[in-house]
C-alpha positions, 0 to 999 in steps of 0.5 A, a space after each residue: 441697814 438692809 441686812 439688819 432689817 432682813 435678818 431681824 425680821 427672819 429671826 423674829 419668825 424663827 422665834 414665833 415658829 419655835 413652839 410649833 417647830 418643837 412639837 411638829 418639826 420644820 414646815 410640813 403638810 400637817 402645819 400647812 393644813 393646821 394653818 389653812 383649816 383651824 379656826 381661831 378657837 382651836 388655835 387658842 386651845 393649842 396655845 393653851 397646851 403649851 408649857 408656860 415657858 413656851 410663851 417667855 422663850 420666843 419673847 426673850 429671843 425676839 427682845 434679844 434679836 432686836 437688841 442684837 440687830 439694833 445695837 451691835 454692828 455687823 462685821 465687814 469682811 473684805 477678804 474676797 477669797 473668804 467670801 468666794 470660798 464660803 459662797 463655793 461651799 454653799 453652792 457645792 451641792 446644788 451645782 452638783 445636783 444640777 449637773 447630775 440631773 440636768 433640769 431642762 428650763 431656767 425656772 427648774 434650774 433656779 428651783 433645784 439651786 435654791 432647794 439644795 442650799 443648805 441655809 436655814 432661811 432658804 429651807 424654811 421658805 422651800 419647806 412651806 412652799 412645797 408642803 403648800 403646794 402638796 397641800 393645794 394639790 391634795 385638796 383639788 384631787 380630793 374635791 374632784 373625787 368626791 364629785 364621783 360615786 363608788 367605783 369598786 364593783 360589788 359582787 353581791 350584798 348579804 348582810 348578817 345583821 340589820 344594824 352596823 355601827 362604826 365607832 371611830 376613836 381619837 388619839 387612842 394608843 392601845 397599850 393604855 387600854 385594859 382590854 389590851 393589858 393596861 394595869 388601870 381597868 379603864 375599859 371594863 366593858 370592851 374587856 368583858 363584853 367584846 366578841 372580838 379583840 384584835 391586837 395588831 392593827 397598825 394605823 396608816 398615819 399619826 394624825 386624823 386628817 391623814 389616817 382616817 381617809 386611808 382607814 375607810 377609803 381605798 388606798 392607791 399605791 404608787 411604786 410601793 413609795 407613795 400612797 393617796 386616798 381615793 376618797 369616793 371609794 369609801 365605806 359609806 359610798 360602798 354602803 349607799 351602793 349596797 342600798 344601805 341607809 347611811 348615817 354619819 354622827 360627829 363630835 368633831 366639827 365641820 368647817 363650813 366653807 373650808 371643809 377638812 378631809 374627813 367631813 368630805 367623806 362624811 358628805 357621802 352619808 345620806 343622813 349627817 349630824 354634827 354637834 359642832 357647825 362652822 367650827 372644828 373643835 374650838 372654844 365653843 366646843 366646851 360642854 359638847 361631849 361625845 354623849 351628845 351623839 347618843 340622842 341622835 342615835 335614839 332618833 335614828 333607831 326609832 325609825 324602825 325601817 326594814 333597810 340595813 343601816 350603817 351608822 358611823 360615830 366619830 368621837 372627839 374621845 381622847 383629843 388633846 387637851 385631855 382634861 378638857 375632853 372629860 365630861 365627868 371627873 377624873 376617875 384615875 390617879 397616876 400621879 400625873 395630871 394630863 396622863 390621868 386625864 388621858 386614861 379617864 377619857 379612854 373610860 368615858 369612850 368605853 362608857 360611850 360604846 356601852 351606852 351605844 350597845 344598850 341602845 341598840 338592845 333597847 330597840 331590839 336591833 341585830 347589830 354588829 359594832 366595831 371600834 377602832 381609833 385613827 391613831 395613837 400618841 407618843 410621850 413628851 415633856 419626860 412622859 407628862 404628856 402625849 402628843 402626835 409624833 410619827 417617829 414612834 410605833 405607838 403613834 400607830 398601834 391602835 384598838 380594833 374591837 368587835 361587839 355583836 348581838 349574838 353574844 358569842 364567846 370572846 375571841 382574841 386575834 394577835 395578828 398585826 395588819 395594816 390600816 391601809 384597805 381597811 375599807 375592804 375588811 369593813 365592807 366584807 364584815 357588813 356582807 358586801 362582797 367587792 370585786 377585789 383580790 385582797 387578804 381582807 376579803 376572807 369570809 372569816 376574820 380569823 382566816 386573815 393572814 398576818 401582814 409582813 413589812 407594814 408601811 406607814 405615812 408620816 404627816 409630812 407627805 404621802 411617802 411610806 416608810 417601814 413601820 418596824 424601823 420606827 423607834 419604840 415609846 413604851 408605856 411607863 405607867 404600865 
């Protein structure tokens, strides 16, 4: 009876976890942070994206398990030698590990024993425990960091322009942009009006909460194997130290009491504006498109103060579910609803960049604008959809585009560079010279050398992996 109930419960848990496990794998930090920091509305939105069969399969499995454990008798094995052999087979690896590494106390011996038994239920529990522990540790470290200010020494401040705008896109892989050769012209403004189109930026991680902190904050490396973000040393806190007026405009909501990583960085801005409060991206986000940031941009530019400005605009952009992101009708037909919507969301982001620059020119701003995305996506469901996936290079290949008020002829840079330490490049672009020796501190973007052996994070932990060893996911619609 005990084992009927025990295994019955775990088989039901496994069936319920199936949709998450199919897309995001075994329990990891990304799953834990989603459980801890996602509101009910966003959870229902995630469920609405699942194919219809994902609702039936878990229910059928649960029904099958209930019948199985209720109606069918468990086999009774009385052969002691067989039991001893099977237990010995299960315990061989953990005993070997304990003998090899010799943990020095009882609790570490037990933990080492349990974590090395290749038994699904234990692996599932250990995965949740380890990921939860890492998530809590990271969150505590981040909360301590945001009590501090920028600690990178500034040598000089000499901004070339008066207004700097950083536009952070969402879930855009560059091979779906006509500015990078995509056959559907969904980025006509960037393609024709950009001053610099950089082909080669590799995002640090394949999801927003892991990638953005490394893109706009200093990254601290441990033995070239692990990395963590030093949140207090971010582009906003550096701009504050350089006496810029700083603004953060976001169409990705703020969760209030359970703030996620990006809002912790945004909190450094002297002025902030959220289109959504008390939520991240839920049901009440309907109708809240990125263009809602433009009236607030108007308000900022109307002030006309003499201080140099940094304005960060964080878009919802091409966040899945793609069709729900669209403010207007689908503009491209690729004989695939999801991909057509995805390509159209990129066009709406291109339109937003054009409107942003129109406003800067309307208020006669001397400006420089940079646009990049936090991460890309990879194909799933036989190329019928795109999702987060750390196994593919295209989840890290993102756009990196500059626009300047001096309207210089467009130039293209084809160099592969890492998104780690991009904060140095952004500081230098703003005319803030840091006391740092790095490739990104060159006076001209074109002098930055191509980087070799680039490493990236997956979303499971802070460990680094070789980017060039990841699989490729070509764009079949190009």
